[in-house]
N, C-alpha and C positions, 0 to 999 in steps of 0.2 A: 339662503342655502338651507336645505333640509337638515334635520338632525342626523340622518343617515349619511348625507354628504359631508357634514362637519366631522363625523366620526372617521370617515375614510380619509379626509384631509389630514386629520390628526395622525392617523396611522402612517400615511405617506411621509409626513414630516419626520417621523422616526427613522425613515430609511434613506434620508438624504446623504448619509455618510458612505453608502455602498460604493459609489464610483471611486472614492478615494482608496478603498481597500482592495477592490477586485482588479483594478487596472494598474497595478504596480508591476513593472516589467523587469525588475531586478530579480536575480535568482533567489529562491527561498533558502535562506541559510539557517533556518531554525534547527535546533538539535534533533528534532523529530526526523530530519532527513539523514542523520548519521547512520541509521540502521539499514534502511533499504529504500531504494527509489522505486516505488510501485507505479505501474502504468495508470494513467487517469487519476492522478493524485490531486488532492487539495493543496493550495498554498496554506501553510499552517496558520498564518495570521488571520485568515478569513473565518474559520470556525471559532478561533479564539475571540475575535471581536464580536461575533454574533452571540456567542455564549455569554460573554461579559454583559452585553447590552440587554439581552432578552431573557435571561434567567437569573435566579438567585442561588445562593449556596444550598446544596442538597436537592435542588430541582432535578428532574429526570430528563436527560437528553437521549434521543434515539437516532441511530444511524443504521438503517436496514441494509445498506451496502457498505460494509466496513472498509473493504479495500486495504489501503495502506495504514489504517488505524489512526489517522490524523484526528478525526473527531473524538475518538475514544481517549486519545492522549490529552488533547487540549481540554476536554471536559473534566477529566480526572485531575489535571493540574489545577483547575479552577475550583475544585471542591464540589463538583456536581456529580450526581449519580449518572451513569451512562450505560446504555444497553446497545450492543451492536450485533449484527448478523452478517454472515457470509457463507456461501457454499464452497468457496475456494479454500482448500487447506493451507495454502501459502498465506493468504490474507489473515487467516486465524493465527498462524504462527507469528506473523509480523505484529499483529495487534497484541498478542500475548507478550511478546518480547518487549515491545515499546512501553507497556504499562506495568512492567514488573521490575521492582528495585532489587538489585543483587548486591551481595557483599563483595567489595573490590578484591580483597585478599583471596576470597574463595574463587573468584573468576580467574585470578592469576595462578592459583594453585591448580585449578582445573585445566587451565591452558597448558601448564607444564606437563600434566598427565596426558593430555591429548597429543602433544607434540613429541612425547617419548614413544615414537613409533619406529618400528623397524621394517624397512621396505621388503625384507625377505619373508615377512609373515604372510601366510596365505589364509584367507577366510573363505568359508564355504559359500557365503552369500556375497555376491558382487553387485555393487551399486551402479557401476558403469558397464555398459554392454560392449561388445567387440568393436562396433563402429565408433563408439565414444573413444575407446582406447586407441583406435587407428588415428583419429583426428588429434586427440590430446597428447598421445604418446604414452608408452607404457609407464614411465616414471610418474608423471602427473596423475594418471589414472590410478596407480597403486597408492599414491599419497592420499588421494580423495577417498578411496575405498577404506584405507586404514584409519584415517581421521574419523570418518563416519562411524566405523565400528567402535572406536574408543569413546566417542561422544555418547553412544548408546549405553556404555558401561558406567557413565556418571550416575550417581545415586539420587539426583534431584532433577525432576522434569523441567523446572524453571531454567536451570543451567544448560540442560540439553537443548531447549528451545533457543537460547541465546547463541550457543555455538553452532547449532544447525543453521540458523539464519546467517551467521558469519560465513559458514562454508558455502551456502547457496550463492551468496553475493560474490565470494571469491571465485567460484566456478564461472559466474558471468564474466568476470575479468579475464580469466585464462582462456575463455572461449572466444574472446574478441579476435578479429581478423589480424590485428597488428600486435598481438601479445608477444609472440616470439621475438619480433624485432625490437620491442621496447623493454623487454624484461630487465635486462642488465642495468641499463641507464636509469630506469624508473625506480628500481628497488634500491640501488645504491644511493639514490638521492633521498628517498622517502623513509627508508627503514633504518637509517644509521642510528637514530635515537633508541630503537628497540633492540638492535643487535649489539652485543658486547664488542665485536670487532667484525670487520668485513670478511674475516676468515669463516664466520658462521653462515655466510650467504651460500646456499647450496649451489653446487656447480651445475650449470645448465638450467634450463627453464624448470621452475618449480612453483607449486601453489603454496608452499609452507610460509614464505615471507609475506605473501599476499594475505593469507589467512590470519597470520599473527598481527599484521598491521590493521586489518579490519576489526579484529577483536579489541585492540587498544582504542581505535576510534569510537567503537560502540561503547566501550567502557567509560570514555570521557562523557558521553551523553548520559549514560546510566548513573554516573556519580552525582548528577545534578537533579535526579528525580527525588521527590519526597519519599520518606520511608513508607508511608501509608497509601501510596498512589493506587494500588490495585484493590483497595477495600471496597470501592464503589463502582467497580467495573464488572459488567456481566457480558461475557463473550459467548455467542451462540454459533456453533458450527452447524447451521441448518438453514433451510429455505426461509425467506422472509414472507412467503405466502401465508404463513400462520405465525403470528408473533405471540410471545408469552405474556406480554404486558396486558393489564386489565383495561377495560373500556375507560377512556378519558383519564389516563394516568400519566401521560407524557406531556412535559412542559415545552419541549422544543424538538423539532426534527431538522437535522442537517445531514444531507446525503448527496451523493453523486451517482445516479443510476447509470447503467451501461448506455453508451451512445448508440443509437439505432444504426444498424448496418455497417458497423465498424469492425475491422478485423484486428483485434488486439490479442497478443499472446500473453496471458497472465500467469500461466503455470509451467510452461516449458522454458528451458534455457537453450539459447542458440549457441552452437559451436561452429566457428568459421575458420577454415584453414585454406587461404588462397594458394599456398604452395601445392596443395592436393586438388585444388579447384573443386572443393567440396564444402558443404555445410550441412548441419542437421540440428534438430531440436531434440534434446535428451529428455528422457522421462525420469531423470535422477530425483527430482523433488518428490514425486509420488513414491518412489522406492524408499527414499530416506524417511519420509513421514508415515510410511505404511498406510497410505490412504488410496482409495480407488480414484482412478483418473477421471476427471470431469472434462468433458469435451469442450473445446474452445468456444464453439458456437453457443453452448449453454452459459458459459461464463460471460459471454458477450451479450447475453439477454435474448438470444435467437434473432432471426432476421426477418425482414419484410413483415407481413401481417402477423406472423407468429410472435414478433416482438410485443405487439400491443396486447395480445392475449396473455403473454407472460407477465407483463407489468401491471395489469389490472388488479390481480389479487393483492399485490404489494401496496398499491395506492389505496385500495379498500381498507387494508389493515392499518395503514398509516392514519387514515381518517377515523378509524374506530378508536385507536388508542390516544390520539392527540386531543388534549383538552380544547373545548370551544374557545374561540377567539385567541388561541395561541398560534405561534408562527411555525411554518415549515419552509425550509429553503432547499430547493432542488437545483444543483449545479449540473448542467447537461448541455449537449450540443446535438445539432441535427444537420443533415446534408441538405434538406429542403425546407422551405417555408411551410409547405403543407404538413410535413411531419411535426414541425414545431407547433403549429396551430392545433393539430390533432392531440398532441400531448396536453396542451392547455385545456382543450375541451374535456379530456378525461379527468383532469384535476377538478374542473367544475362539476362534472358528472358525479364525482366522489366527494362532493360537499366541501370543496375548497374554494375560497374567494381569492382570486389572483389580484394582489395589490400592486405589484410592480414586476417588470422584467428588466433586469440589469444586464446590458450587453457587456461581455468580457472580451475585449480585443486581444488577439493572440499575437505573440512576437516570437522571433526565432530563439531568443534566450529564455523563453518560458517553456518548460517541459510539458506541453499541453497534450492531452490525450487525443485531441481531435486534429492534430496537425503533425505531419511527419517531416522531419528535416534529416532523415537518414541519408548519410553520405552527402549532406548539404544540398539535397535536391528537394525543392519545395513542391509538394503535391497539389497545393491550392485546393485541398479537399474542403476546408472550411475557413471562414474568415473570423469566426467568433464562437465563443460559448455563451451560454445564458445562465444567469442566476435568477431563478423564478421564485418570487416571494409570495407565499400564500398565508391565509388564515383559515382555520377551521370554522365553518359556518356555525 
């Protein structure tokens, strides 16, 4: 065997453990999931194991598609430096919240301020439009509007981020098609430890107990974060077509690019009300974060041939900043074998050597981005994802 062949064999032997970590079909219960369940998310133990194996303390980890912030969180927990990018303001909010340690007593004090709202208060700026209010009802819409305004009055952006994320998640819950039917039973069961008595449960459907419960669940995860977690985290709300890192400065890339030709809603919240036979996607998040709306097709990486033109600058930048002989892991899925092969060809064109492609079999209890089990209807859109393992030439 040639020296080159021996080297590749040695590198492949380091990757034998991948099947054991990617094909775990149990739900991911890591506390990184307590904040927000982002579409197309990593299983938290995957970047954790990869970072442990292929980096040392203070090494620099890069994720050019931050998404739900899992790579940022796991790298910072392991004492690595990490730099992440995303054009989605929600992804940036999630990553900031996940990697920021807060003072528990200040969270509880801020919560008491946020919930001291009076529904008769009228604000000039409304976060919910008329159709939102029609579907959610006047009471819930007014609660959302007032909570959002009080959050903005908090004097610390870190706490604003925390509560904004809790509110966004709470709106996802009240927007579900079965929310009204399940409200009373669900909240009497789950909120008893947070409510002094059941007399405190608002009459009729309300977002307040949902929001309060979400804050306490997030706080449980936040309490376990180390005090210095955010020191080595750099979060960039910008395109990954131009990275801030210097040439050859990155020790490891772990990322999940958009899946080609998939229709995923990253930024809007769906509100469904079967009693009205209506549903809509609200622009609440953009109004809350005061950010310009990013079109869904842009967040999904564009479609057809535009996808390839959009991803080329990112791959070029990844190759520029990654140290030679260091690893890059791309978790991705494709509808066709031809698209998978084309992506691999691009990696080679941009000076990556593909060492291994690990199939990731999907299951119904895996919240995978490439498979839809909405209303328990299997779309059979894809059978697997791929974890493509590369080295910089």
